N, C-alpha and C positions, 0 to 999 in steps of 0.2 A: 496632336504634335506638339510639345511644349518641352523646348530646351531654355535653360538658362543663358542671359546673353553672356556671362562671364565663361561660361562652358564651351560656348559658340567660339568667343574670341580665344580663348586657350586652346583650343584643339586646333584653329586656323595656326595662329601663332608658333605652335609646335612645329605644325607640317611645314611652314614658311621658314621655320629657323630664326622666328624673331620673338622681342618681348611685344605681348599683347598691346601694350600703349603707343606700339609705332604704327597700329592697324587703325585708319580713320574710317570710319561710315563710307563713305564715298569711294573710296580708293578701288580701282578695277583691281581685282585677286589674280587676275592670270597676268597683270603687267608686273606683279612679284613673281611672277613663277609658277602658278599654280596651274595645271595643266589638267584636261579632263581625266586624266587616271585617277587624278590625285583628288577631285571634285566627287569622282565614284567611290572612292575609300571614304571620303567625308560623308556621304550619303548611306553605305554600307554600315559604318559606325555608328552614325546618326539612328539609323531604322534601330538597331539592338538596344538603343538607348531611349526607346520611347518614340523616337520620330517615325512611328512605323507605315506612317502612308506618304512620306517622302519620297519624291523621284528624282531624278537627275535632271532633269528640266526646270524644276524649280529653281535650282540653284544657278544651272550653266546660263537660261537666261539672261540672269544679272548679276555676274560674279563679284558684287561688293558686300561689305561686312553687312552693312546697314540692310541691305534686303534681305540678306541670309537670316538675320536676327529677326526683323518683322515674319518672316514665313516659319521659322522654326521657333517662334515665342509664342505663336497664335493658340488657344485653348482649343483643344479639338469640338470641334461642332456635336451637339449631340451625346457628349460625352458622360458615362454615368458619375455621379459622386463617390464618396467615402462610402455610404450607404448600399452601393449598387442600383442607385436609381437614377433614371434620366431625370434631368431638371426640366419641372415642366409638365410632369405626367401625373 
């Protein structure tokens, strides 16, 4: 699960109808109008874009841009490299 921070920020800003620069890492996104249905929409979108193990609870438990960026920017553990081999095997 690895999405770029700029992509995450842009997607959230678009959904909220604001500029990505207006969003601070510690702002509670639910205070800005993000509800559970919109979070689920982001989960589905980001799953199709490579975050296939993302779950609703991963985002809903702490609805801040900083937390989401940390969750979504993590490289997948045990992922194959470009040659198709797993690291350290």
